[in-house]
VEXTOR-342498 format. One record per atom (N, C-alpha, C, CB): x, z, y negated. Coordinates in nm, 2 decimals. Atoms other than C-alpha are relative to their C-alpha. Glycine has a CB too. Layout:
BEGIN
VEXBA       c1       c3       c2
VEXBA        X        Z        Y
...
***
This chain:
BEGIN
VEXBA       c1       c3       c2
VEXBA     0.05     0.02     0.08
VEXBA     1.50    -1.48     0.14
VEXBA     0.02    -0.06    -0.10
VEXBA    -0.03     0.06    -0.01
VEXBA    -0.06     0.08     0.11
VEXBA     1.58    -1.73    -0.13
VEXBA    -0.11     0.02    -0.14
VEXBA     0.01    -0.17     0.07
VEXBA     0.02    -0.06     0.10
VEXBA     1.56    -1.66    -0.48
VEXBA    -0.14    -0.05    -0.10
VEXBA     0.12    -0.01    -0.06
VEXBA     0.13     0.04     0.02
VEXBA     1.19    -1.86    -0.53
VEXBA    -0.07     0.04     0.03
VEXBA    -0.03    -0.07     0.02
VEXBA     0.10    -0.12    -0.06
VEXBA     1.05    -1.63    -0.28
VEXBA     0.04     0.13    -0.09
VEXBA     0.02     0.04     0.19
VEXBA     0.03    -0.13     0.03
VEXBA     1.17    -1.34    -0.43
VEXBA    -0.10    -0.01    -0.12
VEXBA     0.12     0.08    -0.02
VEXBA     0.05    -0.02     0.18
VEXBA     1.04    -1.42    -0.79
VEXBA    -0.14    -0.02     0.06
VEXBA     0.06    -0.13    -0.15
VEXBA     0.15    -0.01    -0.04
VEXBA     0.72    -1.49    -0.62
VEXBA    -0.07     0.15     0.03
VEXBA    -0.01    -0.09     0.13
VEXBA     0.02    -0.15    -0.11
VEXBA     0.73    -1.16    -0.39
VEXBA    -0.03     0.12    -0.13
VEXBA     0.19     0.05     0.12
VEXBA     0.00    -0.10     0.10
VEXBA     0.81    -0.96    -0.72
VEXBA    -0.08    -0.02    -0.10
VEXBA     0.12     0.03    -0.06
VEXBA     0.10    -0.03     0.11
VEXBA     0.58    -1.11    -0.97
VEXBA    -0.12     0.05     0.07
VEXBA    -0.03    -0.13    -0.10
VEXBA     0.10    -0.04    -0.01
VEXBA     0.30    -1.09    -0.73
VEXBA    -0.05     0.18     0.11
VEXBA    -0.06    -0.15     0.05
VEXBA    -0.02    -0.17    -0.07
VEXBA     0.40    -0.69    -0.56
VEXBA    -0.04     0.06    -0.18
VEXBA     0.24     0.06     0.10
VEXBA     0.01    -0.06     0.09
VEXBA     0.45    -0.62    -0.95
VEXBA    -0.17     0.03    -0.05
VEXBA     0.08    -0.08    -0.08
VEXBA     0.13     0.03     0.04
VEXBA     0.05    -0.74    -1.02
VEXBA    -0.06     0.07     0.06
VEXBA    -0.05    -0.12     0.01
VEXBA     0.08    -0.05    -0.09
VEXBA    -0.05    -0.59    -0.71
VEXBA    -0.01     0.20    -0.05
VEXBA     0.09    -0.05     0.17
VEXBA    -0.03    -0.18     0.00
VEXBA     0.11    -0.24    -0.78
VEXBA    -0.05     0.08    -0.14
VEXBA     0.17     0.05     0.01
VEXBA     0.05    -0.06     0.11
VEXBA    -0.01    -0.22    -1.16
VEXBA    -0.14     0.01     0.00
VEXBA     0.04    -0.04    -0.10
VEXBA     0.10    -0.03    -0.05
VEXBA    -0.37    -0.31    -1.02
VEXBA    -0.05     0.08     0.04
VEXBA    -0.02    -0.05     0.04
VEXBA     0.03    -0.13    -0.11
VEXBA    -0.38    -0.01    -0.77
VEXBA     0.03     0.08    -0.10
VEXBA     0.10     0.03     0.16
VEXBA    -0.02    -0.13     0.09
VEXBA    -0.18     0.21    -1.06
VEXBA    -0.15     0.00    -0.14
VEXBA     0.19    -0.03    -0.09
VEXBA     0.10    -0.04     0.08
VEXBA    -0.47     0.14    -1.30
VEXBA    -0.14     0.06     0.01
VEXBA    -0.01    -0.09    -0.04
VEXBA     0.08    -0.10    -0.03
VEXBA    -0.73     0.19    -1.11
VEXBA    -0.04     0.13     0.08
VEXBA    -0.04    -0.04     0.02
VEXBA     0.00    -0.16     0.02
VEXBA    -0.60     0.52    -1.01
VEXBA    -0.01     0.09    -0.13
VEXBA     0.11     0.03     0.05
VEXBA     0.05    -0.09     0.11
VEXBA    -0.62     0.62    -1.37
VEXBA    -0.11    -0.01    -0.03
VEXBA     0.06    -0.01    -0.12
VEXBA     0.12     0.00     0.05
VEXBA    -0.94     0.49    -1.43
VEXBA    -0.12     0.05     0.12
VEXBA    -0.02    -0.14    -0.05
VEXBA     0.10    -0.09    -0.11
VEXBA    -1.07     0.67    -1.11
VEXBA    -0.10    -0.14     0.05
VEXBA    -0.13     0.15    -0.09
VEXBA     0.15     0.17    -0.01
VEXBA    -1.26     0.27    -1.02
VEXBA     0.09     0.00     0.16
VEXBA     0.02    -0.22    -0.17
VEXBA     0.01     0.00    -0.15
VEXBA    -1.21     0.28    -0.64
VEXBA     0.04    -0.14     0.04
VEXBA    -0.13     0.04     0.05
VEXBA    -0.04     0.12    -0.05
VEXBA    -1.24    -0.08    -0.61
VEXBA     0.16    -0.09    -0.01
VEXBA    -0.10    -0.07    -0.06
VEXBA    -0.11     0.05     0.07
VEXBA    -0.94    -0.16    -0.83
VEXBA     0.15     0.07     0.08
VEXBA    -0.02     0.03    -0.18
VEXBA    -0.13    -0.06    -0.05
VEXBA    -0.71     0.07    -0.68
VEXBA    -0.05    -0.02     0.15
VEXBA     0.03     0.18    -0.05
VEXBA     0.03     0.01    -0.16
VEXBA    -0.83    -0.02    -0.32
VEXBA     0.04    -0.17     0.05
VEXBA    -0.19     0.04     0.03
VEXBA    -0.02     0.13    -0.02
VEXBA    -0.77    -0.40    -0.41
VEXBA     0.13    -0.01    -0.05
VEXBA    -0.09    -0.10    -0.06
VEXBA    -0.11    -0.07     0.03
VEXBA    -0.47    -0.31    -0.53
VEXBA     0.09     0.02     0.12
VEXBA    -0.04     0.11    -0.06
VEXBA    -0.10    -0.03    -0.07
VEXBA    -0.29    -0.18    -0.26
VEXBA    -0.01    -0.11     0.14
VEXBA     0.00     0.16     0.04
VEXBA     0.06     0.06    -0.16
VEXBA    -0.50    -0.38     0.00
VEXBA     0.08    -0.18    -0.02
VEXBA    -0.26    -0.01     0.01
VEXBA    -0.06     0.15     0.01
VEXBA    -0.34    -0.73    -0.14
VEXBA     0.15     0.05    -0.02
VEXBA    -0.06    -0.11    -0.14
VEXBA    -0.18    -0.08    -0.03
VEXBA     0.02    -0.53    -0.15
VEXBA     0.03    -0.02     0.11
VEXBA     0.04     0.17     0.00
VEXBA    -0.05    -0.04    -0.18
VEXBA    -0.02    -0.51     0.22
VEXBA     0.03    -0.13     0.02
VEXBA    -0.13     0.07     0.13
VEXBA    -0.04     0.11    -0.05
VEXBA     0.00    -0.85     0.26
VEXBA     0.14    -0.10    -0.04
VEXBA    -0.11    -0.06    -0.01
VEXBA    -0.15     0.04     0.02
VEXBA     0.35    -0.93     0.09
VEXBA     0.07     0.03     0.10
VEXBA     0.07     0.05    -0.10
VEXBA    -0.07    -0.02    -0.14
VEXBA     0.51    -0.73     0.38
VEXBA    -0.02    -0.08     0.10
VEXBA    -0.03     0.12     0.05
VEXBA     0.08     0.09    -0.06
VEXBA     0.29    -0.95     0.60
VEXBA     0.07    -0.07     0.04
VEXBA    -0.08    -0.05    -0.06
VEXBA    -0.07     0.13     0.05
VEXBA     0.42    -1.26     0.47
VEXBA     0.14     0.03     0.01
VEXBA    -0.04    -0.04    -0.14
VEXBA    -0.14    -0.02     0.04
VEXBA     0.80    -1.14     0.42
VEXBA     0.04     0.02     0.14
VEXBA     0.03     0.14    -0.10
VEXBA    -0.02    -0.03    -0.16
VEXBA     0.84    -0.98     0.78
VEXBA    -0.02    -0.15     0.12
VEXBA    -0.13     0.14     0.04
VEXBA     0.01     0.13    -0.11
VEXBA     0.71    -1.28     0.96
VEXBA     0.08    -0.12    -0.03
VEXBA    -0.16    -0.07     0.01
VEXBA    -0.12     0.16     0.02
VEXBA     0.93    -1.55     0.78
VEXBA     0.12     0.08     0.03
VEXBA     0.03    -0.08    -0.19
VEXBA    -0.13    -0.02    -0.07
VEXBA     1.19    -1.31     0.86
VEXBA     0.04     0.02     0.18
VEXBA     0.02     0.12    -0.05
VEXBA    -0.02     0.02    -0.16
VEXBA     1.10    -1.30     1.27
VEXBA     0.05    -0.17     0.03
VEXBA    -0.17     0.04     0.09
VEXBA    -0.01     0.17     0.01
VEXBA     1.10    -1.67     1.21
VEXBA     0.13    -0.03     0.03
VEXBA    -0.02    -0.07    -0.15
VEXBA    -0.16     0.01     0.05
VEXBA     1.45    -1.67     1.12
VEXBA     0.06     0.05     0.08
VEXBA     0.05     0.04    -0.12
VEXBA    -0.10    -0.06    -0.09
VEXBA     1.60    -1.43     1.35
VEXBA    -0.06     0.07     0.15
VEXBA     0.06     0.11    -0.09
VEXBA     0.08    -0.04    -0.09
VEXBA     1.32    -1.32     1.58
VEXBA     0.06     0.16     0.07
VEXBA     0.00    -0.14     0.09
VEXBA    -0.08    -0.05    -0.03
VEXBA     1.45    -0.98     1.61
VEXBA    -0.22     0.13     0.00
VEXBA     0.18    -0.01    -0.11
VEXBA     0.12    -0.11    -0.03
VEXBA     1.12    -0.75     1.72
VEXBA    -0.08     0.08    -0.12
VEXBA     0.06     0.12     0.08
VEXBA     0.01    -0.08     0.13
VEXBA     1.14    -0.52     1.47
VEXBA    -0.07    -0.02    -0.17
VEXBA     0.11     0.01    -0.01
VEXBA     0.05     0.08     0.05
VEXBA     1.01    -0.75     1.21
VEXBA    -0.17     0.04     0.04
VEXBA     0.06    -0.13     0.05
VEXBA     0.11     0.02    -0.07
VEXBA     0.68    -0.79     1.41
VEXBA    -0.08     0.18    -0.01
VEXBA     0.06    -0.06     0.16
VEXBA     0.03    -0.11     0.01
VEXBA     0.62    -0.38     1.41
VEXBA    -0.05     0.01    -0.16
VEXBA     0.11     0.07     0.06
VEXBA     0.03     0.00     0.17
VEXBA     0.63    -0.37     1.04
VEXBA    -0.03    -0.07    -0.06
VEXBA     0.06     0.01    -0.07
VEXBA     0.16     0.09     0.00
VEXBA     0.41    -0.65     0.97
VEXBA    -0.13     0.09     0.05
VEXBA     0.00    -0.14     0.11
VEXBA     0.09    -0.04    -0.04
VEXBA     0.19    -0.51     1.20
VEXBA    -0.09     0.17    -0.11
VEXBA     0.05     0.02     0.15
VEXBA     0.07    -0.12     0.12
VEXBA     0.17    -0.13     0.97
VEXBA    -0.05    -0.06    -0.09
VEXBA     0.10     0.09    -0.07
VEXBA     0.10     0.03     0.10
VEXBA     0.08    -0.29     0.72
VEXBA    -0.12    -0.12     0.01
VEXBA     0.09    -0.03    -0.11
VEXBA     0.10     0.08    -0.02
VEXBA    -0.17    -0.52     0.85
VEXBA    -0.13     0.14     0.04
VEXBA     0.04    -0.13     0.15
VEXBA     0.11    -0.12    -0.05
VEXBA    -0.34    -0.14     0.95
VEXBA    -0.02     0.00    -0.15
VEXBA     0.05     0.16     0.10
VEXBA     0.08    -0.04     0.19
VEXBA    -0.34    -0.05     0.56
VEXBA    -0.06    -0.14    -0.07
VEXBA     0.17     0.06    -0.15
VEXBA     0.11     0.07    -0.01
VEXBA    -0.47    -0.38     0.52
VEXBA    -0.12     0.03    -0.04
VEXBA    -0.01    -0.03     0.10
VEXBA     0.14    -0.07    -0.02
VEXBA    -0.76    -0.27     0.71
VEXBA    -0.05     0.12    -0.05
VEXBA    -0.02     0.03     0.12
VEXBA     0.02    -0.09     0.04
VEXBA    -0.77     0.07     0.61
VEXBA    -0.02    -0.01    -0.18
VEXBA     0.09     0.07     0.06
VEXBA     0.01    -0.01     0.17
VEXBA    -0.75     0.02     0.20
VEXBA    -0.10    -0.16    -0.05
VEXBA     0.20    -0.01    -0.08
VEXBA     0.11     0.13     0.06
VEXBA    -1.03    -0.32     0.23
VEXBA    -0.08     0.05    -0.09
VEXBA    -0.10    -0.09     0.10
VEXBA     0.08    -0.04     0.06
VEXBA    -1.21    -0.23    -0.07
VEXBA    -0.17    -0.07     0.08
VEXBA     0.04    -0.03    -0.15
VEXBA     0.14     0.07    -0.07
VEXBA    -1.63    -0.25     0.04
VEXBA    -0.03     0.12    -0.08
VEXBA    -0.06    -0.02     0.21
VEXBA     0.09    -0.08     0.10
VEXBA    -1.92    -0.10    -0.15
VEXBA    -0.04     0.13     0.04
VEXBA    -0.13    -0.06    -0.02
VEXBA     0.04    -0.17    -0.06
VEXBA    -1.95     0.21     0.07
VEXBA     0.02     0.14    -0.13
VEXBA     0.14     0.05     0.17
VEXBA    -0.05    -0.10     0.08
VEXBA    -1.93     0.53    -0.16
VEXBA     0.01     0.10     0.06
VEXBA    -0.06     0.03    -0.10
VEXBA    -0.03    -0.06    -0.05
VEXBA    -1.85     0.85    -0.03
VEXBA     0.01     0.12    -0.10
VEXBA     0.08    -0.05     0.07
VEXBA     0.01    -0.06     0.09
VEXBA    -1.98     1.10    -0.23
VEXBA     0.04     0.18     0.12
VEXBA    -0.16    -0.04    -0.10
VEXBA    -0.02    -0.13     0.00
VEXBA    -1.94     1.51    -0.18
VEXBA    -0.05     0.11     0.15
VEXBA    -0.07     0.04    -0.13
VEXBA     0.07    -0.04    -0.09
VEXBA    -2.24     1.58     0.00
VEXBA     0.00    -0.02     0.16
VEXBA    -0.10    -0.04    -0.04
VEXBA    -0.06     0.05    -0.15
VEXBA    -2.12     1.40     0.35
VEXBA     0.14     0.06     0.00
VEXBA     0.00    -0.18     0.04
VEXBA    -0.17    -0.01    -0.02
VEXBA    -1.83     1.62     0.40
VEXBA     0.08    -0.06     0.13
VEXBA     0.03     0.15     0.01
VEXBA    -0.09     0.07    -0.14
VEXBA    -1.70     1.45     0.76
VEXBA     0.05    -0.13    -0.12
VEXBA    -0.14    -0.08     0.19
VEXBA    -0.03     0.04     0.04
VEXBA    -1.69     1.15     0.54
VEXBA     0.14     0.03    -0.13
VEXBA    -0.09    -0.03     0.00
VEXBA    -0.11    -0.01     0.10
VEXBA    -1.50     1.33     0.25
VEXBA     0.11     0.03     0.07
VEXBA    -0.01     0.09    -0.11
VEXBA    -0.16    -0.02    -0.07
VEXBA    -1.23     1.46     0.51
VEXBA     0.04    -0.12     0.01
VEXBA     0.02     0.06     0.15
VEXBA    -0.06     0.16    -0.01
VEXBA    -1.18     1.11     0.63
VEXBA     0.05    -0.05    -0.08
VEXBA    -0.07    -0.08     0.02
VEXBA    -0.11     0.11     0.11
VEXBA    -1.08     0.95     0.31
VEXBA     0.07     0.05    -0.03
VEXBA    -0.04    -0.07    -0.14
VEXBA    -0.13    -0.03     0.00
VEXBA    -0.84     1.18     0.25
VEXBA     0.10    -0.01     0.13
VEXBA    -0.01     0.13    -0.04
VEXBA    -0.16     0.06    -0.07
VEXBA    -0.68     1.12     0.59
VEXBA     0.00    -0.14    -0.01
VEXBA     0.03     0.04     0.18
VEXBA    -0.02     0.09     0.02
VEXBA    -0.70     0.79     0.54
VEXBA     0.13    -0.02    -0.13
VEXBA    -0.13    -0.05     0.00
VEXBA    -0.10    -0.01     0.12
VEXBA    -0.53     0.88     0.21
VEXBA     0.15     0.01     0.05
VEXBA    -0.03     0.13    -0.09
VEXBA    -0.10    -0.05    -0.04
VEXBA    -0.28     1.02     0.37
VEXBA     0.05    -0.10     0.13
VEXBA    -0.03     0.14     0.02
VEXBA    -0.08     0.10    -0.12
VEXBA    -0.24     0.76     0.68
VEXBA     0.12    -0.10    -0.15
VEXBA    -0.17    -0.16     0.12
VEXBA     0.00     0.13     0.07
VEXBA    -0.18     0.53     0.39
VEXBA     0.16     0.06    -0.09
VEXBA    -0.18    -0.04    -0.12
VEXBA    -0.08    -0.09     0.06
VEXBA     0.05     0.76     0.18
VEXBA     0.13    -0.02     0.10
VEXBA    -0.07     0.15    -0.02
VEXBA    -0.14    -0.02    -0.05
VEXBA     0.27     0.81     0.47
VEXBA     0.07    -0.18     0.07
VEXBA    -0.02     0.14     0.15
VEXBA    -0.03     0.16    -0.04
VEXBA     0.30     0.38     0.57
VEXBA     0.07     0.01    -0.14
VEXBA    -0.14    -0.13     0.04
VEXBA    -0.08     0.03     0.15
VEXBA     0.41     0.36     0.18
VEXBA     0.14     0.07    -0.02
VEXBA    -0.09     0.05    -0.14
VEXBA    -0.17    -0.11    -0.02
VEXBA     0.70     0.66     0.23
VEXBA     0.04    -0.09     0.07
VEXBA     0.02     0.18     0.09
VEXBA    -0.13     0.05    -0.12
VEXBA     0.82     0.49     0.55
VEXBA     0.04    -0.14    -0.05
VEXBA    -0.06    -0.03     0.20
VEXBA    -0.04     0.13     0.07
VEXBA     0.83     0.13     0.37
VEXBA     0.11     0.04    -0.09
VEXBA    -0.11    -0.07    -0.09
VEXBA    -0.11    -0.03     0.16
VEXBA     1.04     0.29     0.08
VEXBA     0.11     0.04     0.08
VEXBA    -0.06     0.15    -0.14
VEXBA    -0.13    -0.05    -0.11
VEXBA     1.25     0.50     0.35
VEXBA     0.05    -0.15     0.03
VEXBA    -0.06     0.12     0.19
VEXBA    -0.05     0.14    -0.13
VEXBA     1.31     0.14     0.57
VEXBA     0.08    -0.04    -0.08
VEXBA    -0.11    -0.14     0.07
VEXBA    -0.12     0.14     0.10
VEXBA     1.43    -0.06     0.25
VEXBA     0.13     0.11    -0.05
VEXBA    -0.11    -0.09    -0.22
VEXBA    -0.07    -0.12     0.06
VEXBA     1.59     0.26     0.08
VEXBA     0.15     0.04     0.13
VEXBA    -0.13     0.14    -0.02
VEXBA    -0.04    -0.08    -0.10
VEXBA     1.75     0.47     0.35
VEXBA     0.06    -0.10     0.13
VEXBA    -0.12     0.10     0.04
VEXBA    -0.10     0.02    -0.11
VEXBA     1.78     0.22     0.65
VEXBA     0.05    -0.14    -0.02
VEXBA    -0.07     0.02     0.14
VEXBA    -0.03     0.10     0.03
VEXBA     1.91    -0.06     0.46
VEXBA    -0.09    -0.15     0.02
VEXBA     0.11     0.02     0.04
VEXBA     0.11     0.07    -0.04
VEXBA     1.63    -0.29     0.52
VEXBA     0.09    -0.15    -0.12
VEXBA    -0.18     0.10    -0.03
VEXBA    -0.06     0.10     0.08
VEXBA     1.77    -0.67     0.40
VEXBA    -0.07    -0.04    -0.13
VEXBA     0.02    -0.12     0.07
VEXBA     0.09     0.04     0.09
VEXBA     1.51    -0.66     0.11
VEXBA     0.02     0.03    -0.15
VEXBA    -0.12     0.05     0.04
VEXBA    -0.01    -0.11     0.10
VEXBA     1.58    -0.56    -0.26
VEXBA    -0.05     0.11     0.00
VEXBA    -0.02    -0.03    -0.09
VEXBA     0.07    -0.13     0.06
VEXBA     1.52    -0.25    -0.42
VEXBA    -0.09     0.03    -0.06
VEXBA     0.05     0.05    -0.06
VEXBA     0.10     0.01     0.05
VEXBA     1.29    -0.32    -0.62
VEXBA    -0.15     0.03     0.07
VEXBA     0.01    -0.11    -0.04
VEXBA     0.12    -0.04    -0.08
VEXBA     1.02    -0.34    -0.34
VEXBA     0.00     0.12     0.08
VEXBA    -0.03    -0.09     0.08
VEXBA     0.02    -0.18     0.02
VEXBA     1.08     0.03    -0.25
VEXBA    -0.04     0.04    -0.10
VEXBA     0.10     0.09     0.00
VEXBA     0.06    -0.10     0.07
VEXBA     1.03     0.10    -0.55
VEXBA    -0.14    -0.04    -0.05
VEXBA     0.07     0.04    -0.11
VEXBA     0.11     0.03    -0.01
VEXBA     0.70    -0.06    -0.58
VEXBA    -0.12     0.05     0.13
VEXBA     0.02    -0.12    -0.02
VEXBA     0.04    -0.08    -0.09
VEXBA     0.61     0.13    -0.24
VEXBA     0.03     0.15    -0.03
VEXBA     0.06    -0.05     0.12
VEXBA     0.00    -0.15     0.07
VEXBA     0.72     0.49    -0.42
VEXBA    -0.14    -0.02    -0.10
VEXBA     0.18     0.03    -0.09
VEXBA     0.11    -0.04     0.10
VEXBA     0.49     0.35    -0.69
VEXBA    -0.13    -0.01     0.03
VEXBA     0.00    -0.07    -0.13
VEXBA     0.15    -0.03    -0.11
VEXBA     0.18     0.29    -0.45
VEXBA     0.00     0.13     0.04
VEXBA     0.01    -0.10     0.17
VEXBA    -0.05    -0.13    -0.03
VEXBA     0.30     0.61    -0.30
VEXBA    -0.07     0.13    -0.11
VEXBA     0.17    -0.01     0.00
VEXBA     0.01    -0.09     0.14
VEXBA     0.30     0.84    -0.65
VEXBA    -0.19    -0.04    -0.02
VEXBA     0.13    -0.10    -0.17
VEXBA     0.19     0.01     0.03
VEXBA    -0.10     0.68    -0.71
VEXBA    -0.07     0.02     0.14
VEXBA    -0.07    -0.18    -0.06
VEXBA     0.07    -0.09    -0.10
VEXBA    -0.20     0.77    -0.39
VEXBA    -0.02     0.15     0.01
VEXBA     0.05    -0.03     0.09
VEXBA     0.01    -0.16     0.06
VEXBA    -0.13     1.11    -0.42
VEXBA    -0.06     0.07    -0.14
VEXBA     0.13     0.04    -0.03
VEXBA     0.10    -0.02     0.11
VEXBA    -0.27     1.10    -0.78
VEXBA    -0.15     0.01     0.05
VEXBA     0.01    -0.12    -0.10
VEXBA     0.11     0.02    -0.05
VEXBA    -0.58     1.00    -0.60
VEXBA    -0.05     0.09     0.08
VEXBA     0.01    -0.10     0.07
VEXBA     0.03    -0.14    -0.03
VEXBA    -0.55     1.27    -0.37
VEXBA    -0.01     0.11    -0.08
VEXBA     0.08     0.02     0.06
VEXBA    -0.02    -0.10     0.11
VEXBA    -0.50     1.51    -0.63
VEXBA    -0.15     0.04    -0.06
VEXBA     0.10    -0.07    -0.13
VEXBA     0.13     0.04     0.15
VEXBA    -0.82     1.36    -0.84
VEXBA    -0.12     0.02     0.14
VEXBA     0.00    -0.25    -0.12
VEXBA     0.09    -0.02    -0.06
VEXBA    -1.03     1.39    -0.53
VEXBA    -0.01     0.17     0.06
VEXBA     0.00    -0.11     0.10
VEXBA     0.01    -0.16    -0.03
VEXBA    -0.95     1.75    -0.40
VEXBA    -0.04     0.07    -0.14
VEXBA     0.16     0.07     0.06
VEXBA     0.06    -0.06     0.08
VEXBA    -1.01     1.82    -0.75
VEXBA    -0.19     0.02    -0.05
VEXBA     0.08    -0.05    -0.09
VEXBA     0.14    -0.01     0.05
VEXBA    -1.39     1.74    -0.75
VEXBA    -0.03    -0.18    -0.04
VEXBA    -0.02     0.12    -0.16
VEXBA     0.02     0.07     0.07
VEXBA    -1.33     1.42    -0.93
VEXBA     0.02    -0.15     0.10
VEXBA     0.07     0.05    -0.12
VEXBA     0.03     0.09    -0.03
VEXBA    -1.50     1.13    -0.75
VEXBA     0.08    -0.17    -0.07
VEXBA    -0.12     0.04     0.01
VEXBA     0.00     0.10     0.07
VEXBA    -1.43     0.77    -0.79
VEXBA    -0.11    -0.07    -0.04
VEXBA     0.07    -0.07     0.04
VEXBA     0.12     0.09     0.05
VEXBA    -1.66     0.49    -0.93
VEXBA     0.02    -0.09     0.09
VEXBA    -0.01    -0.06    -0.15
***
């Protein structure tokens, strides 16, 4: 990846991570999910570019994982309250799936020595912490706006 693309990905990634964190702090579900959802585009684009360069199938698998994150995090106007216990349990399971995706992204970057700068791994860690915070708030009964 050339330095211009790294800069674009870094600025966009930082913006989406900050949007996600701001949504978590404000308990604003739409901002929280928007940051997570739109952040998913960055690994999809990056892995697609890497696949076009070297044709290694791992890039497609990683891109598909983030397509799943995009679908799971896509913000909508449906709100789940505690009266619907099935939906409330499902929200926590979806959050756990998003947590696993981002922890795996960080592990992939840091431990498996993916050919991307470490700052992208830190973005995944920040997203994971914000997801953990939202799960904590949800289990305490603090519902998102």
